[in-house]
N, CA, C and O atoms as a GROMACS GRO file, in nm:
protein
  364
    1UNK      N    1   4.035   2.169   3.442
    1UNK     CA    2   4.006   2.092   3.561
    1UNK      C    3   3.864   2.121   3.607
    1UNK      O    4   3.821   2.237   3.609
    2UNK      N    5   3.793   2.019   3.644
    2UNK     CA    6   3.653   2.029   3.683
    2UNK      C    7   3.638   2.110   3.812
    2UNK      O    8   3.705   2.084   3.911
    3UNK      N    9   3.549   2.209   3.808
    3UNK     CA   10   3.518   2.288   3.926
    3UNK      C   11   3.415   2.211   4.007
    3UNK      O   12   3.297   2.208   3.972
    4UNK      N   13   3.459   2.148   4.115
    4UNK     CA   14   3.374   2.060   4.194
    4UNK      C   15   3.257   2.136   4.257
    4UNK      O   16   3.146   2.082   4.267
    5UNK      N   17   3.280   2.258   4.300
    5UNK     CA   18   3.174   2.338   4.363
    5UNK      C   19   3.060   2.362   4.263
    5UNK      O   20   2.943   2.348   4.299
    6UNK      N   21   3.093   2.399   4.139
    6UNK     CA   22   2.990   2.421   4.037
    6UNK      C   23   2.924   2.289   3.996
    6UNK      O   24   2.804   2.285   3.972
    7UNK      N   25   3.002   2.184   3.990
    7UNK     CA   26   2.946   2.052   3.956
    7UNK      C   27   2.840   2.013   4.057
    7UNK      O   28   2.731   1.968   4.019
    8UNK      N   29   2.870   2.028   4.184
    8UNK     CA   30   2.774   1.993   4.290
    8UNK      C   31   2.652   2.083   4.284
    8UNK      O   32   2.539   2.036   4.303
    9UNK      N   33   2.672   2.212   4.257
    9UNK     CA   34   2.560   2.306   4.246
    9UNK      C   35   2.463   2.262   4.138
    9UNK      O   36   2.341   2.265   4.158
   10UNK      N   37   2.514   2.220   4.023
   10UNK     CA   38   2.428   2.173   3.915
   10UNK      C   39   2.366   2.039   3.953
   10UNK      O   40   2.246   2.019   3.933
   11UNK      N   41   2.444   1.950   4.008
   11UNK     CA   42   2.398   1.816   4.042
   11UNK      C   43   2.282   1.819   4.142
   11UNK      O   44   2.192   1.735   4.135
   12UNK      N   45   2.284   1.913   4.233
   12UNK     CA   46   2.182   1.920   4.337
   12UNK      C   47   2.051   1.983   4.291
   12UNK      O   48   1.956   1.990   4.370
   13UNK      N   49   2.042   2.029   4.168
   13UNK     CA   50   1.919   2.091   4.119
   13UNK      C   51   1.864   2.019   3.997
   13UNK      O   52   1.929   2.015   3.893
   14UNK      N   53   1.746   1.963   4.010
   14UNK     CA   54   1.686   1.892   3.896
   14UNK      C   55   1.661   1.984   3.778
   14UNK      O   56   1.680   1.946   3.663
   15UNK      N   57   1.617   2.106   3.807
   15UNK     CA   58   1.593   2.202   3.699
   15UNK      C   59   1.724   2.242   3.633
   15UNK      O   60   1.731   2.253   3.511
   16UNK      N   61   1.828   2.263   3.712
   16UNK     CA   62   1.959   2.296   3.656
   16UNK      C   63   2.011   2.183   3.570
   16UNK      O   64   2.067   2.207   3.463
   17UNK      N   65   1.992   2.058   3.614
   17UNK     CA   66   2.035   1.943   3.536
   17UNK      C   67   1.962   1.937   3.402
   17UNK      O   68   2.023   1.914   3.298
   18UNK      N   69   1.830   1.958   3.405
   18UNK     CA   70   1.751   1.951   3.282
   18UNK      C   71   1.794   2.058   3.182
   18UNK      O   72   1.806   2.030   3.063
   19UNK      N   73   1.817   2.180   3.231
   19UNK     CA   74   1.858   2.288   3.142
   19UNK      C   75   1.998   2.259   3.086
   19UNK      O   76   2.021   2.277   2.967
   20UNK      N   77   2.089   2.216   3.171
   20UNK     CA   78   2.225   2.187   3.124
   20UNK      C   79   2.224   2.075   3.020
   20UNK      O   80   2.296   2.081   2.921
   21UNK      N   81   2.144   1.973   3.044
   21UNK     CA   82   2.139   1.861   2.951
   21UNK      C   83   2.082   1.905   2.815
   21UNK      O   84   2.123   1.852   2.712
   22UNK      N   85   1.990   2.000   2.816
   22UNK     CA   86   1.928   2.048   2.693
   22UNK      C   87   2.020   2.137   2.611
   22UNK      O   88   2.003   2.149   2.490
   23UNK      N   89   2.117   2.200   2.675
   23UNK     CA   90   2.202   2.299   2.608
   23UNK      C   91   2.320   2.234   2.537
   23UNK      O   92   2.426   2.217   2.596
   24UNK      N   93   2.302   2.199   2.411
   24UNK     CA   94   2.413   2.143   2.334
   24UNK      C   95   2.467   2.244   2.235
   24UNK      O   96   2.586   2.243   2.202
   25UNK      N   97   2.380   2.331   2.188
   25UNK     CA   98   2.415   2.434   2.089
   25UNK      C   99   2.355   2.566   2.137
   25UNK      O  100   2.274   2.566   2.229
   26UNK      N  101   2.393   2.678   2.076
   26UNK     CA  102   2.330   2.804   2.116
   26UNK      C  103   2.178   2.798   2.093
   26UNK      O  104   2.132   2.763   1.984
   27UNK      N  105   2.103   2.834   2.196
   27UNK     CA  106   1.957   2.825   2.191
   27UNK      C  107   1.895   2.940   2.268
   27UNK      O  108   1.958   2.999   2.356
   28UNK      N  109   1.771   2.973   2.232
   28UNK     CA  110   1.696   3.073   2.309
   28UNK      C  111   1.639   3.004   2.433
   28UNK      O  112   1.635   2.881   2.442
   29UNK      N  113   1.596   3.085   2.528
   29UNK     CA  114   1.536   3.031   2.651
   29UNK      C  115   1.414   2.945   2.618
   29UNK      O  116   1.392   2.842   2.681
   30UNK      N  117   1.336   2.988   2.521
   30UNK     CA  118   1.217   2.912   2.481
   30UNK      C  119   1.255   2.776   2.423
   30UNK      O  120   1.190   2.675   2.453
   31UNK      N  121   1.359   2.772   2.343
   31UNK     CA  122   1.405   2.645   2.286
   31UNK      C  123   1.461   2.554   2.395
   31UNK      O  124   1.438   2.433   2.394
   32UNK      N  125   1.534   2.614   2.488
   32UNK     CA  126   1.590   2.536   2.599
   32UNK      C  127   1.477   2.477   2.683
   32UNK      O  128   1.483   2.361   2.722
   33UNK      N  129   1.374   2.556   2.710
   33UNK     CA  130   1.259   2.508   2.786
   33UNK      C  131   1.193   2.390   2.715
   33UNK      O  132   1.164   2.288   2.778
   34UNK      N  133   1.169   2.405   2.585
   34UNK     CA  134   1.103   2.298   2.509
   34UNK      C  135   1.184   2.168   2.514
   34UNK      O  136   1.128   2.061   2.533
   35UNK      N  137   1.314   2.179   2.496
   35UNK     CA  138   1.399   2.059   2.498
   35UNK      C  139   1.413   2.004   2.641
   35UNK      O  140   1.424   1.882   2.659
   36UNK      N  141   1.413   2.093   2.740
   36UNK     CA  142   1.428   2.051   2.880
   36UNK      C  143   1.308   1.970   2.929
   36UNK      O  144   1.321   1.891   3.023
   37UNK      N  145   1.194   1.990   2.868
   37UNK     CA  146   1.074   1.917   2.911
   37UNK      C  147   1.088   1.767   2.895
   37UNK      O  148   1.013   1.692   2.957
   38UNK      N  149   1.182   1.721   2.813
   38UNK     CA  150   1.211   1.578   2.803
   38UNK      C  151   1.264   1.523   2.935
   38UNK      O  152   1.242   1.407   2.968
   39UNK      N  153   1.333   1.608   3.008
   39UNK     CA  154   1.403   1.566   3.129
   39UNK      C  155   1.332   1.609   3.257
   39UNK      O  156   1.349   1.545   3.361
   40UNK      N  157   1.252   1.715   3.251
   40UNK     CA  158   1.181   1.763   3.369
   40UNK      C  159   1.055   1.836   3.323
   40UNK      O  160   1.061   1.951   3.279
   41UNK      N  161   0.942   1.769   3.333
   41UNK     CA  162   0.814   1.825   3.287
   41UNK      C  163   0.767   1.943   3.371
   41UNK      O  164   0.685   2.023   3.324
   42UNK      N  165   0.816   1.957   3.492
   42UNK     CA  166   0.771   2.064   3.582
   42UNK      C  167   0.841   2.197   3.557
   42UNK      O  168   0.804   2.298   3.618
   43UNK      N  169   0.938   2.199   3.471
   43UNK     CA  170   1.013   2.322   3.444
   43UNK      C  171   0.923   2.424   3.375
   43UNK      O  172   0.854   2.392   3.278
   44UNK      N  173   0.924   2.548   3.425
   44UNK     CA  174   0.844   2.655   3.366
   44UNK      C  175   0.936   2.758   3.301
   44UNK      O  176   1.058   2.752   3.315
   45UNK      N  177   0.875   2.850   3.231
   45UNK     CA  178   0.955   2.954   3.165
   45UNK      C  179   1.031   3.041   3.266
   45UNK      O  180   1.151   3.066   3.247
   46UNK      N  181   0.964   3.088   3.374
   46UNK     CA  182   1.041   3.166   3.473
   46UNK      C  183   1.154   3.085   3.536
   46UNK      O  184   1.262   3.139   3.562
   47UNK      N  185   1.130   2.955   3.561
   47UNK     CA  186   1.236   2.870   3.617
   47UNK      C  187   1.354   2.862   3.521
   47UNK      O  188   1.470   2.869   3.563
   48UNK      N  189   1.324   2.846   3.394
   48UNK     CA  190   1.430   2.837   3.293
   48UNK      C  191   1.512   2.965   3.291
   48UNK      O  192   1.635   2.961   3.287
   49UNK      N  193   1.444   3.078   3.292
   49UNK     CA  194   1.516   3.207   3.293
   49UNK      C  195   1.601   3.222   3.418
   49UNK      O  196   1.714   3.271   3.411
   50UNK      N  197   1.550   3.180   3.534
   50UNK     CA  198   1.627   3.186   3.658
   50UNK      C  199   1.752   3.099   3.650
   50UNK      O  200   1.860   3.140   3.691
   51UNK      N  201   1.735   2.978   3.597
   51UNK     CA  202   1.849   2.886   3.583
   51UNK      C  203   1.953   2.946   3.490
   51UNK      O  204   2.072   2.942   3.519
   52UNK      N  205   1.908   3.002   3.378
   52UNK     CA  206   2.002   3.062   3.283
   52UNK      C  207   2.077   3.179   3.346
   52UNK      O  208   2.197   3.194   3.325
   53UNK      N  209   2.007   3.262   3.423
   53UNK     CA  210   2.074   3.373   3.493
   53UNK      C  211   2.180   3.319   3.589
   53UNK      O  212   2.290   3.374   3.599
   54UNK      N  213   2.146   3.212   3.660
   54UNK     CA  214   2.243   3.148   3.750
   54UNK      C  215   2.364   3.094   3.677
   54UNK      O  216   2.477   3.106   3.724
   55UNK      N  217   2.340   3.033   3.560
   55UNK     CA  218   2.450   2.980   3.479
   55UNK      C  219   2.541   3.093   3.432
   55UNK      O  220   2.664   3.080   3.436
   56UNK      N  221   2.482   3.203   3.387
   56UNK     CA  222   2.562   3.316   3.339
   56UNK      C  223   2.641   3.376   3.455
   56UNK      O  224   2.760   3.405   3.441
   57UNK      N  225   2.576   3.393   3.569
   57UNK     CA  226   2.642   3.451   3.687
   57UNK      C  227   2.762   3.367   3.732
   57UNK      O  228   2.863   3.422   3.775
   58UNK      N  229   2.749   3.236   3.722
   58UNK     CA  230   2.855   3.147   3.768
   58UNK      C  231   2.954   3.109   3.659
   58UNK      O  232   3.048   3.033   3.684
   59UNK      N  233   2.934   3.161   3.538
   59UNK     CA  234   3.029   3.136   3.430
   59UNK      C  235   3.011   3.005   3.358
   59UNK      O  236   3.103   2.958   3.291
   60UNK      N  237   2.892   2.944   3.368
   60UNK     CA  238   2.866   2.819   3.298
   60UNK      C  239   2.809   2.842   3.159
   60UNK      O  240   2.816   2.754   3.073
   61UNK      N  241   2.751   2.960   3.137
   61UNK     CA  242   2.692   2.994   3.008
   61UNK      C  243   2.711   3.142   2.980
   61UNK      O  244   2.736   3.221   3.071
   62UNK      N  245   2.700   3.178   2.853
   62UNK     CA  246   2.706   3.318   2.812
   62UNK      C  247   2.590   3.345   2.716
   62UNK      O  248   2.543   3.255   2.646
   63UNK      N  249   2.547   3.469   2.714
   63UNK     CA  250   2.449   3.513   2.616
   63UNK      C  251   2.528   3.558   2.494
   63UNK      O  252   2.611   3.647   2.503
   64UNK      N  253   2.502   3.496   2.378
   64UNK     CA  254   2.581   3.527   2.259
   64UNK      C  255   2.533   3.652   2.187
   64UNK      O  256   2.605   3.706   2.102
   65UNK      N  257   2.413   3.700   2.219
   65UNK     CA  258   2.362   3.823   2.158
   65UNK      C  259   2.293   3.908   2.266
   65UNK      O  260   2.172   3.927   2.262
   66UNK      N  261   2.371   3.961   2.362
   66UNK     CA  262   2.313   4.030   2.477
   66UNK      C  263   2.236   4.157   2.443
   66UNK      O  264   2.152   4.200   2.523
   67UNK      N  265   2.260   4.218   2.330
   67UNK     CA  266   2.189   4.342   2.296
   67UNK      C  267   2.051   4.316   2.237
   67UNK      O  268   1.971   4.409   2.223
   68UNK      N  269   2.023   4.194   2.203
   68UNK     CA  270   1.891   4.160   2.146
   68UNK      C  271   1.785   4.173   2.254
   68UNK      O  272   1.802   4.126   2.367
   69UNK      N  273   1.675   4.237   2.219
   69UNK     CA  274   1.565   4.250   2.315
   69UNK      C  275   1.483   4.122   2.322
   69UNK      O  276   1.427   4.088   2.426
   70UNK      N  277   1.478   4.051   2.212
   70UNK     CA  278   1.405   3.924   2.204
   70UNK      C  279   1.497   3.820   2.141
   70UNK      O  280   1.586   3.853   2.064
   71UNK      N  281   1.474   3.697   2.176
   71UNK     CA  282   1.549   3.589   2.113
   71UNK      C  283   1.694   3.581   2.154
   71UNK      O  284   1.780   3.545   2.074
   72UNK      N  285   1.723   3.614   2.279
   72UNK     CA  286   1.861   3.601   2.327
   72UNK      C  287   1.900   3.454   2.326
   72UNK      O  288   1.824   3.368   2.370
   73UNK      N  289   2.018   3.427   2.275
   73UNK     CA  290   2.066   3.290   2.268
   73UNK      C  291   2.174   3.267   2.373
   73UNK      O  292   2.258   3.354   2.399
   74UNK      N  293   2.171   3.150   2.432
   74UNK     CA  294   2.266   3.114   2.536
   74UNK      C  295   2.348   2.995   2.490
   74UNK      O  296   2.298   2.904   2.423
   75UNK      N  297   2.474   2.997   2.529
   75UNK     CA  298   2.568   2.890   2.492
   75UNK      C  299   2.651   2.857   2.615
   75UNK      O  300   2.685   2.946   2.694
   76UNK      N  301   2.684   2.730   2.631
   76UNK     CA  302   2.768   2.689   2.743
   76UNK      C  303   2.912   2.736   2.723
   76UNK      O  304   2.962   2.738   2.610
   77UNK      N  305   2.976   2.773   2.831
   77UNK     CA  306   3.118   2.806   2.830
   77UNK      C  307   3.197   2.674   2.837
   77UNK      O  308   3.137   2.568   2.856
   78UNK      N  309   3.329   2.680   2.823
   78UNK     CA  310   3.407   2.556   2.840
   78UNK      C  311   3.383   2.490   2.976
   78UNK      O  312   3.379   2.367   2.985
   79UNK      N  313   3.368   2.570   3.083
   79UNK     CA  314   3.338   2.512   3.215
   79UNK      C  315   3.203   2.442   3.214
   79UNK      O  316   3.188   2.333   3.268
   80UNK      N  317   3.104   2.505   3.152
   80UNK     CA  318   2.971   2.445   3.142
   80UNK      C  319   2.972   2.317   3.061
   80UNK      O  320   2.906   2.220   3.097
   81UNK      N  321   3.047   2.318   2.952
   81UNK     CA  322   3.059   2.198   2.868
   81UNK      C  323   3.125   2.084   2.946
   81UNK      O  324   3.084   1.969   2.936
   82UNK      N  325   3.228   2.118   3.023
   82UNK     CA  326   3.298   2.016   3.100
   82UNK      C  327   3.206   1.953   3.204
   82UNK      O  328   3.205   1.831   3.221
   83UNK      N  329   3.128   2.034   3.272
   83UNK     CA  330   3.033   1.982   3.372
   83UNK      C  331   2.927   1.898   3.302
   83UNK      O  332   2.889   1.792   3.352
   84UNK      N  333   2.879   1.944   3.187
   84UNK     CA  334   2.779   1.868   3.111
   84UNK      C  335   2.834   1.731   3.072
   84UNK      O  336   2.766   1.630   3.087
   85UNK      N  337   2.957   1.728   3.022
   85UNK     CA  338   3.018   1.600   2.984
   85UNK      C  339   3.032   1.506   3.102
   85UNK      O  340   3.000   1.388   3.092
   86UNK      N  341   3.079   1.558   3.214
   86UNK     CA  342   3.101   1.474   3.333
   86UNK      C  343   2.968   1.425   3.392
   86UNK      O  344   2.958   1.310   3.433
   87UNK      N  345   2.870   1.512   3.396
   87UNK     CA  346   2.742   1.479   3.459
   87UNK      C  347   2.661   1.381   3.375
   87UNK      O  348   2.598   1.290   3.429
   88UNK      N  349   2.664   1.398   3.244
   88UNK     CA  350   2.578   1.316   3.157
   88UNK      C  351   2.656   1.224   3.065
   88UNK      O  352   2.597   1.147   2.990
   89UNK      N  353   2.788   1.232   3.069
   89UNK     CA  354   2.874   1.148   2.984
   89UNK      C  355   2.835   1.160   2.837
   89UNK      O  356   2.817   1.060   2.768
   90UNK      N  357   2.822   1.286   2.792
   90UNK     CA  358   2.790   1.314   2.652
   90UNK      C  359   2.910   1.378   2.585
   90UNK      O  360   2.998   1.431   2.653
   91UNK      N  361   2.913   1.373   2.454
   91UNK     CA  362   3.022   1.436   2.377
   91UNK      C  363   2.983   1.574   2.337
   91UNK      O  364   3.061   1.644   2.271
   0.00000   0.00000   0.00000
């Protein structure tokens, strides 16, 4: 069932929307930033990292290799995928 509170939180942030839309597969923050620029040119690297931290904190994404010092990859959780599908109508 869709978590309406999290859906609204993502919907109200253009940067959050851009990052969520870019995250289809496990990706590093740098890859997410590069893909997110299609949707929001103003997104910066620190903004991307802040958004990813918010996603992890709220359970929308997880770091798949948390012990890595470089190249940490992030993947959407089932809740994150559900919000992504509803918000952007993607498969």
